[in-house]
VEXPA-959167 format. One record per atom (N, C-alpha, C, O): residue in one letter; atom name; x negated, y negated, z. Coordinates in steps of 0.2 Angstrom, whole numbers, plus 2048, in hexadecimal, padded with zeros to 3 digits. Atoms other than C-alpha are relative to their C-alpha. Example, Ala and Ser with C-alpha at 12.3 -4.5 7.8 and 13.67 -1.06 7.14 Angstrom:
# residues 2
a,N,7FC,806,800
a,CA,7C2,816,827
a,C,7FC,7FA,800
a,O,7F7,7FB,803
s,N,804,806,7FF
s,CA,7BC,805,824
s,C,804,7FB,803
s,O,801,7F5,804
# end
This chain:
# residues 176
m,N,7FB,806,7FE
m,CA,801,801,801
m,C,7FC,7F8,7FF
m,O,7FE,7F3,7FC
h,N,804,806,801
h,CA,7F2,7F4,802
h,C,7FD,7FF,7FB
h,O,7FC,7FA,7FA
i,N,803,801,805
i,CA,7EB,7F7,7F3
i,C,806,7FB,7FB
i,O,805,7F5,7F9
l,N,7FB,803,802
l,CA,7FD,7F3,7EA
l,C,800,7F9,802
l,O,7FF,7F5,7FD
d,N,7FE,809,7FD
d,CA,7FF,7E2,7F6
d,C,7FA,7FB,7FD
d,O,7FB,7F5,7FB
i,N,803,804,803
i,CA,7EF,7DD,7EF
i,C,800,7FF,7FA
i,O,800,7FA,7F7
v,N,7FF,803,808
v,CA,7EF,7E0,7DF
v,C,808,7FB,7FE
v,O,808,7F8,7F9
e,N,7F8,803,801
e,CA,803,7D8,7DF
e,C,7FD,7F8,801
e,O,800,7F3,7FF
n,N,800,807,800
n,CA,7F9,7C8,7E5
n,C,7FE,7FE,7FB
n,O,800,7F9,7F9
a,N,804,801,806
a,CA,7EE,7C8,7D6
a,C,803,7FF,7FA
a,O,801,7FB,7F6
i,N,7FD,7FE,806
i,CA,7FC,7CB,7CA
i,C,803,7FA,801
i,O,804,7F6,7FC
r,N,7FE,807,7FE
r,CA,804,7BB,7D4
r,C,7FB,7FA,7FE
r,O,7FC,7F4,7FE
a,N,804,806,800
a,CA,7F5,7B1,7D1
a,C,7FD,801,7F8
a,O,7F7,800,7F6
a,N,801,800,808
a,CA,7F6,7B4,7BD
a,C,7FB,805,7FC
a,O,7FA,806,7F6
a,N,805,7FB,802
a,CA,7E9,7C1,7BD
a,C,802,805,7F8
a,O,807,808,7F8
q,N,7FF,7FB,807
q,CA,7E8,7CB,7AA
q,C,7FB,806,802
q,O,7FB,80B,7FE
h,N,806,7FA,7FF
h,CA,7DA,7D7,7B2
h,C,800,801,806
h,O,7FE,7FC,809
v,N,802,7FD,7FA
v,CA,7D9,7E1,7C1
v,C,7FC,806,800
v,O,7FE,80B,7FC
w,N,804,7FC,7FF
w,CA,7CB,7EA,7C7
w,C,800,805,807
w,O,7FE,802,80C
i,N,7FE,7FB,7F9
i,CA,7CD,7F8,7D5
i,C,7FA,804,800
i,O,7F8,807,7FB
t,N,805,7FB,7FF
t,CA,7BF,800,7DC
t,C,801,803,806
t,O,804,800,80A
i,N,801,7F9,7FA
i,CA,7BD,80F,7E8
i,C,7FB,802,801
i,O,7F9,806,7FC
t,N,806,7FC,803
t,CA,7AD,814,7EE
t,C,802,805,807
t,O,805,801,80B
e,N,7FF,7FC,7FD
e,CA,7AF,823,7FB
e,C,7F8,802,801
e,O,7F5,805,7FC
d,N,806,7FD,7FD
d,CA,79E,827,804
d,C,800,803,807
d,O,7FE,800,80D
a,N,801,7FB,7F9
a,CA,79E,834,811
a,C,7F9,7FF,803
a,O,7F9,7FE,809
a,N,807,7FF,7FF
a,CA,78C,834,811
a,C,7FE,7FB,805
a,O,7FB,7FD,80A
r,N,801,806,7FF
r,CA,78B,821,816
r,C,806,800,806
r,O,805,7FC,80B
d,N,7FA,802,7FD
d,CA,79C,823,81F
d,C,803,7FA,801
d,O,804,7F6,806
v,N,7FE,807,803
v,CA,7A4,814,815
v,C,806,802,7FC
v,O,806,808,7F8
l,N,7FB,800,806
l,CA,7B4,812,80B
l,C,801,7F9,7FF
l,O,803,7F5,803
v,N,7FF,807,802
v,CA,7B4,802,801
v,C,806,801,7FC
v,O,807,806,7F9
v,N,7FB,802,806
v,CA,7C3,7FC,7F7
v,C,7FE,7F9,800
v,O,7FD,7F5,804
e,N,803,807,804
e,CA,7BF,7EF,7EB
e,C,806,7FE,7FD
e,O,809,803,7FC
i,N,7FA,802,803
i,CA,7CE,7E4,7E3
i,C,7FD,7FA,7FC
i,O,7FF,7F5,7FF
k,N,800,806,805
k,CA,7C8,7D7,7D6
k,C,804,7FD,7F9
k,O,806,801,7F4
d,N,7FA,802,805
d,CA,7D3,7CD,7CA
d,C,7FC,7F9,7FD
d,O,7F7,7F7,7FF
d,N,803,805,804
d,CA,7CF,7C0,7BD
d,C,807,7FB,800
d,O,80A,7FA,7FB
g,N,7FA,806,7FE
g,CA,7DE,7B3,7C5
g,C,7FE,7FA,800
g,O,7FA,7F7,7FE
v,N,803,805,801
v,CA,7DE,7A5,7C9
v,C,7FC,7FA,805
v,O,7FC,7F4,806
g,N,805,801,7FB
g,CA,7D3,7A5,7D8
g,C,804,7FB,806
g,O,80A,7F8,805
m,N,7FC,803,7FB
m,CA,7D7,79C,7E8
m,C,7FB,7FA,801
m,O,7F5,7FA,7FF
s,N,806,804,7FF
s,CA,7CE,78B,7EF
s,C,7FD,802,808
s,O,801,805,80D
e,N,802,7FE,7FA
e,CA,7C4,78D,7FE
e,C,803,800,806
e,O,802,804,80A
n,N,7FC,802,7F9
n,CA,7CF,786,80A
n,C,806,807,801
n,O,807,809,807
l,N,7FA,7FA,7FF
l,CA,7DD,795,806
l,C,7FC,805,800
l,O,7FF,80A,803
k,N,804,7FA,7FE
k,CA,7D0,7A1,805
k,C,7FE,802,807
k,O,7FD,808,809
n,N,803,7FF,7F8
n,CA,7CA,79E,817
n,C,809,801,804
n,O,80A,804,809
r,N,7F9,801,7FC
r,CA,7DD,79D,81B
r,C,804,809,7FF
r,O,808,80B,802
v,N,7FE,7FB,804
v,CA,7E1,7AE,812
v,C,803,805,806
v,O,808,807,806
t,N,801,7F9,7FB
t,CA,7DE,7BB,822
t,C,807,7FD,805
t,O,80A,801,809
d,N,7FA,802,7FD
d,CA,7EE,7B0,82B
d,C,805,801,7FC
d,O,806,7FF,7F6
p,N,7FA,7FD,804
p,CA,7FE,7B8,829
p,C,806,7FB,7FE
p,O,80A,7FD,7FA
f,N,7FB,805,801
f,CA,807,7A7,828
f,C,7FF,7FB,7F9
f,O,802,7F7,7F6
t,N,802,803,807
t,CA,7FD,7A2,818
t,C,802,806,7FA
t,O,801,80C,7F9
t,N,7FD,7FC,804
t,CA,806,7A6,809
t,C,7FF,7FB,7FA
t,O,800,7F5,7FB
t,N,7FE,802,805
t,CA,806,7A0,7F7
t,C,808,802,7FD
t,O,80B,7FE,7F9
k,N,7F7,7FE,802
k,CA,818,7A8,7F4
k,C,803,7FC,801
k,O,803,7FA,807
k,N,7FC,804,800
k,CA,825,79C,7F0
k,C,806,805,805
k,O,809,801,809
t,N,7F9,7FF,7FE
t,CA,833,7A9,7F8
t,C,7FE,803,808
t,O,802,806,80B
s,N,802,7FD,7F7
s,CA,82A,7AF,80A
s,C,7FB,7F9,802
s,O,7F8,7F5,7FF
r,N,805,802,7FB
r,CA,821,7A7,818
r,C,7FA,801,802
r,O,7F7,7FD,805
v,N,805,7FB,7FD
v,CA,816,7B4,81A
v,C,7FC,802,7FC
v,O,7FE,801,7F6
g,N,805,7FC,804
g,CA,808,7BD,812
g,C,7FD,806,803
g,O,7F8,805,806
l,N,805,7FC,7F9
l,CA,803,7CE,81B
l,C,7FD,805,7FC
l,O,7FB,80A,7FE
g,N,804,7FA,803
g,CA,7FA,7D7,80C
g,C,7FA,7FF,802
g,O,7F7,804,804
i,N,806,801,7FE
i,CA,7EA,7CF,810
i,C,7FD,802,807
i,O,7F8,805,808
p,N,800,7FE,7F8
p,CA,7ED,7CF,824
p,C,800,806,801
p,O,7FA,808,803
l,N,801,7FA,800
l,CA,7F1,7E0,823
l,C,7FD,806,7FE
l,O,7FE,80C,800
l,N,806,7FD,802
l,CA,7E3,7E7,81A
l,C,7FA,7FE,804
l,O,7F5,801,805
e,N,806,802,7FA
e,CA,7D8,7DC,827
e,C,7FF,805,803
e,O,7FA,809,802
q,N,7FF,7FB,7FB
q,CA,7DE,7E6,834
q,C,7FF,807,7FF
q,O,7FC,80A,802
a,N,803,7F9,804
a,CA,7DE,7F5,82B
a,C,7F9,803,802
a,O,7F7,808,805
a,N,807,801,801
a,CA,7CD,7F3,828
a,C,7FA,800,808
a,O,7F5,803,80A
q,N,804,801,7F8
q,CA,7C8,7ED,83B
q,C,801,805,804
q,O,7FD,807,808
e,N,7FE,7FA,7FC
e,CA,7D1,7FB,843
e,C,7FC,807,7FE
e,O,7FD,80C,802
s,N,804,7F9,800
s,CA,7C6,809,83B
s,C,7F9,7FD,7FD
s,O,7F6,800,7F8
g,N,807,802,7FF
g,CA,7B5,7FF,83E
g,C,7FE,7FB,7F9
g,O,7F9,7FC,7F7
g,N,803,803,808
g,CA,7B4,7F4,82D
g,C,803,7F8,7FF
g,O,805,7F4,804
e,N,7FF,807,7FF
e,CA,7B9,7E4,828
e,C,803,7FC,7F8
e,O,804,801,7F4
v,N,7FE,800,806
v,CA,7BF,7DA,817
v,C,7FB,7F9,7FD
v,O,7F8,7F5,801
f,N,804,806,803
f,CA,7B5,7CD,80D
f,C,805,7FE,7FA
f,O,808,803,7F7
i,N,7FD,804,805
i,CA,7BD,7C1,801
i,C,7FD,7FC,7FD
i,O,7FB,7F7,800
t,N,803,806,805
t,CA,7B5,7B7,7F2
t,C,804,7FE,7FB
t,O,807,803,7F8
s,N,7FB,801,805
s,CA,7C0,7AD,7E6
s,C,7FC,7F9,7FF
s,O,7F9,7F6,804
e,N,801,807,802
e,CA,7BD,79D,7DD
e,C,805,7FE,7FB
e,O,807,802,7F7
p,N,7FC,803,804
p,CA,7C8,792,7D4
p,C,7FF,802,7F8
p,O,7FA,800,7F5
g,N,800,801,807
g,CA,7CC,797,7C2
g,C,7FB,807,7FF
g,O,7FB,809,7F9
k,N,802,7FB,800
k,CA,7C2,7A6,7C4
k,C,800,807,804
k,O,7FC,80C,804
g,N,7FE,7F9,7FC
g,CA,7CB,7B4,7CF
g,C,7FE,800,804
g,O,7FB,7FB,805
t,N,801,7FE,7FA
t,CA,7C9,7BB,7DF
t,C,7FE,809,801
t,O,800,80D,7FD
t,N,802,7F9,7FE
t,CA,7C1,7CC,7E7
t,C,802,800,806
t,O,803,7FB,80A
v,N,7FE,7FD,7FB
v,CA,7C7,7D4,7F5
v,C,7FE,806,800
v,O,7FF,80B,7FD
r,N,804,7FC,7FE
r,CA,7BB,7DF,7FD
r,C,803,803,806
r,O,805,7FF,80B
a,N,800,800,7F8
a,CA,7BF,7EA,80D
a,C,7FC,808,801
a,O,7FC,80D,7FE
t,N,805,7FA,7FE
t,CA,7B4,7F6,815
t,C,804,805,806
t,O,809,802,808
f,N,7FD,7FA,7FC
f,CA,7BB,806,820
f,C,7F9,803,803
f,O,7F4,804,7FF
q,N,803,7F9,7FE
q,CA,7B1,812,82B
q,C,804,807,7FE
q,O,809,80A,801
y,N,7FD,7FB,805
y,CA,7B3,820,820
y,C,804,806,806
y,O,80A,807,805
s,N,7FF,7FB,7FC
s,CA,7B4,82D,82F
s,C,805,7FC,807
s,O,806,801,80B
h,N,7FE,804,7FD
h,CA,7BD,821,83B
h,C,807,804,801
h,O,809,805,7FB
i,N,7FB,7FB,7FE
i,CA,7CC,82C,843
i,C,806,7FB,7FF
i,O,80C,7FE,7FE
d,N,7FA,805,800
d,CA,7D7,81A,842
d,C,800,7FE,7F7
d,O,804,7FA,7F6
r,N,801,800,805
r,CA,7D2,819,82E
r,C,807,802,7FC
r,O,80A,808,7FC
k,N,7F8,7FE,805
k,CA,7E4,819,823
k,C,7FC,805,7F8
k,O,7F7,803,7F4
p,N,802,7FD,807
p,CA,7E3,826,815
p,C,803,7FD,7F9
p,O,809,7FB,7F8
l,N,800,805,804
l,CA,7E1,81F,805
l,C,808,801,7FC
l,O,80C,7FD,7F9
g,N,7FA,7FF,802
g,CA,7F0,828,7FF
g,C,801,804,7F9
g,O,7FC,807,7F8
t,N,800,7FD,806
t,CA,7F6,82E,7EE
t,C,7FF,7F8,7FB
t,O,803,7F3,7FA
i,N,802,806,803
i,CA,7EB,821,7E3
i,C,803,801,7F9
i,O,804,7FC,7F6
s,N,7FE,7FE,805
s,CA,7F1,829,7D3
s,C,809,7FD,7FD
s,O,80C,7FB,7F8
q,N,7FA,804,800
q,CA,803,823,7D7
q,C,801,7F9,800
q,O,806,7F6,7FE
t,N,801,806,7FF
t,CA,7FE,813,7DC
t,C,7FE,7FC,7FA
t,O,800,7F6,7F9
l,N,801,802,805
l,CA,7F6,810,7CC
l,C,805,800,7FB
l,O,806,7FA,7F8
l,N,7FB,7FD,805
l,CA,804,817,7C1
l,C,805,7F8,803
l,O,807,7F4,7FF
t,N,7F9,804,800
t,CA,811,80B,7CA
t,C,7FD,7F8,7FF
t,O,801,7F4,7FE
l,N,802,805,802
l,CA,804,7FC,7C7
l,C,801,7FF,7F9
l,O,803,7F9,7F6
i,N,801,7FF,807
i,CA,803,802,7B5
i,C,806,7FE,7FC
i,O,806,7FB,7F7
a,N,7F7,802,801
a,CA,817,803,7B3
a,C,803,7FA,800
a,O,806,7F8,7FB
g,N,7FE,806,7FF
g,CA,81B,7F4,7BA
g,C,7FD,7F8,7FE
g,O,800,7F3,7FE
n,N,804,804,802
n,CA,80E,7EA,7B3
n,C,7FD,801,7F9
n,O,7F7,800,7FA
p,N,802,7FE,807
p,CA,80B,7EF,79F
p,C,7FC,7F9,7FF
p,O,7F6,7FB,7FD
s,N,805,805,803
s,CA,803,7DE,79C
s,C,7FA,7FE,803
s,O,7F7,7FA,800
i,N,804,801,7FD
i,CA,7F6,7DF,7A7
i,C,7FB,805,801
i,O,7FD,80B,802
d,N,805,7FA,800
d,CA,7E4,7EA,7A7
d,C,7FF,802,805
d,O,7FD,7FF,80A
f,N,803,7FF,7FA
f,CA,7E1,7F3,7B4
f,C,7F9,805,7FE
f,O,7F8,808,7F9
s,N,805,7FC,802
s,CA,7CF,7FC,7B5
s,C,7FF,803,809
s,O,7FE,7FF,80E
y,N,800,7FE,7F9
y,CA,7CD,807,7C3
y,C,7FA,806,801
y,O,7FB,80B,7FD
t,N,806,7FC,7FF
t,CA,7BC,810,7CA
t,C,802,803,806
t,O,805,800,80A
h,N,7FF,7FE,7F9
h,CA,7BB,81D,7D8
h,C,7FB,805,801
h,O,7FA,80B,7FE
t,N,808,7FB,7FF
t,CA,7AA,825,7DE
t,C,803,803,807
t,O,807,800,80B
r,N,7FE,7FA,7FC
r,CA,7AC,833,7E9
r,C,7FA,804,801
r,O,7F8,808,7FD
n,N,806,7FC,7FF
n,CA,79B,839,7F1
n,C,7FB,800,7FA
n,O,7F7,805,7F9
n,N,803,802,805
n,CA,792,833,7E2
n,C,803,802,7F9
n,O,800,802,7F3
q,N,7FC,7FE,808
q,CA,79D,839,7D5
q,C,806,7FB,7FE
q,O,80A,7F9,803
t,N,7FD,806,802
t,CA,7A7,82B,7CA
t,C,804,801,7FC
t,O,803,803,7F7
v,N,7FC,800,807
v,CA,7B7,82B,7C1
v,C,803,7FA,7FF
v,O,802,7F6,803
h,N,7FF,806,801
h,CA,7BD,81D,7B9
h,C,807,801,7FA
h,O,807,805,7F6
f,N,7FA,802,805
f,CA,7CE,816,7AF
f,C,801,7FC,7FE
f,O,7FF,7F8,802
d,N,801,808,802
d,CA,7D2,808,7A6
d,C,806,801,7FB
d,O,807,806,7F8
t,N,7FB,800,805
t,CA,7E2,803,79D
t,C,7FF,7FC,7F9
t,O,803,7FD,7F5
a,N,802,803,805
a,CA,7DB,7F8,791
a,C,7FD,806,7FB
a,O,7FD,806,7F4
e,N,802,7FC,807
e,CA,7D3,808,789
e,C,806,804,7FD
e,O,807,805,7F7
w,N,7FC,7FD,801
w,CA,7E1,810,78A
w,C,808,7FD,7FA
w,O,80A,800,7F5
k,N,7FE,806,804
k,CA,7EC,801,782
k,C,7FD,802,7F8
k,O,801,804,7F4
h,N,803,801,806
h,CA,7E0,801,774
h,C,801,809,7FB
h,O,803,80B,7F5
e,N,7FD,7FA,805
e,CA,7E3,815,770
e,C,806,801,7FE
e,O,807,805,7F9
l,N,7F7,7FF,802
l,CA,7F7,814,770
l,C,800,7FB,7FA
l,O,805,7FD,7F7
e,N,7FE,803,805
e,CA,7F6,808,762
e,C,807,7FD,800
e,O,80B,800,7FD
g,N,7F9,802,7FF
g,CA,805,7FD,767
g,C,804,803,805
g,O,808,7FF,809
i,N,7F9,7FE,7FA
i,CA,80F,809,773
i,C,7FE,7FE,806
i,O,7F8,7FD,808
p,N,800,805,7FB
p,CA,812,800,781
p,C,7FC,807,806
p,O,7FD,80D,804
i,N,802,7FE,7FC
i,CA,808,807,790
i,C,805,802,806
i,O,803,806,80B
n,N,7FC,7FF,7FC
n,CA,817,808,79B
n,C,806,804,7FD
n,O,80B,805,800
n,N,7FC,7FE,801
n,CA,820,812,790
n,C,801,809,803
n,O,7FD,80D,802
p,N,7FF,7FA,7FC
p,CA,827,823,799
p,C,7FB,807,7FF
p,O,7F9,80B,803
e,N,804,7FA,801
e,CA,81D,830,78F
e,C,7F8,7FE,800
e,O,7F3,802,800
v,N,805,800,7FD
v,CA,80E,827,791
v,C,7FE,7FE,806
v,O,7F8,7FF,808
l,N,803,800,7F9
l,CA,80F,824,7A2
l,C,800,807,802
l,O,7FB,808,807
r,N,802,7F9,7FF
r,CA,811,838,7A3
r,C,7F9,802,7FE
r,O,7F7,806,802
l,N,806,800,802
l,CA,801,837,79A
l,C,7FA,7FF,805
l,O,7F6,803,807
i,N,805,804,7F9
i,CA,7F8,82C,7A6
i,C,800,803,805
i,O,7FB,805,807
k,N,7FE,7FC,7F9
k,CA,7FF,836,7B6
k,C,7FC,806,7FD
k,O,7F7,808,801
k,N,805,7FA,800
k,CA,7F7,846,7AE
k,C,7F8,7FE,800
k,O,7F4,801,804
n,N,807,801,800
n,CA,7E7,83D,7AA
n,C,7FD,7FF,804
n,O,7F8,801,805
l,N,803,802,7F9
l,CA,7E5,835,7BB
l,C,7FF,807,804
l,O,7FA,809,807
a,N,801,7FA,7FA
a,CA,7E9,846,7C5
a,C,7F9,804,7FC
a,O,7F5,806,800
e,N,806,7FD,803
e,CA,7DC,84F,7B9
e,C,7F9,7FD,802
e,O,7F4,800,804
t,N,808,804,800
t,CA,7CD,840,7BA
t,C,7FF,801,807
t,O,7FB,805,809
l,N,801,7FD,7F8
l,CA,7D0,840,7CE
l,C,7FF,804,802
l,O,7FB,805,805
g,N,800,7F8,7FC
g,CA,7D3,850,7D2
g,C,7F9,804,7FE
g,O,7F7,809,800
t,N,806,7FE,802
t,CA,7C1,851,7C9
t,C,7FA,7FF,807
t,O,7F6,802,808
i,N,802,801,7FA
i,CA,7BB,84A,7D9
i,C,804,7FF,807
i,O,803,7FC,80C
g,N,7FC,7FD,7F9
g,CA,7C7,850,7E6
g,C,804,7FA,803
g,O,803,7F8,808
v,N,7FF,806,7FE
v,CA,7D1,840,7E6
v,C,809,801,7FD
v,O,809,804,7F7
s,N,7F8,800,802
s,CA,7E7,83F,7E4
s,C,801,7FC,7FD
s,O,807,7FB,7FB
# end
């Protein structure tokens, strides 16, 4: 859910490309989740306030819980959140977690998270890289769109193919 929340922030910030990177390194006892976008970015003032739940750029809400809840989850498991952003250049949110920490939340079903993002945001390109114990897999919607030659990426048959591809690809490194 944290990944969905942060990516939704990127989408609201007019991102056309979102890069999601997950690194699981049991040997170093670290999990890193990084979400980078090419959206409008944030001013230094806003960037310094986004961990406050009462700071939001949403017009329909007075609270913004995505980043504060991610920060809480990271801190509860011995990690922290780093945010870099520049107006006009996008934002990067990087969360670290102690991999073996008893309070670290599970990643959940990454393939379903990606499918949800792709189905609901067909005009946005998503690049996903997952490294688990020195094995890396990559998925990129731009590559799929190129191969599809005009067939919408959120076409139900295409989504079924993507789901199968993600299951096979992520399965090679033991991720669902």
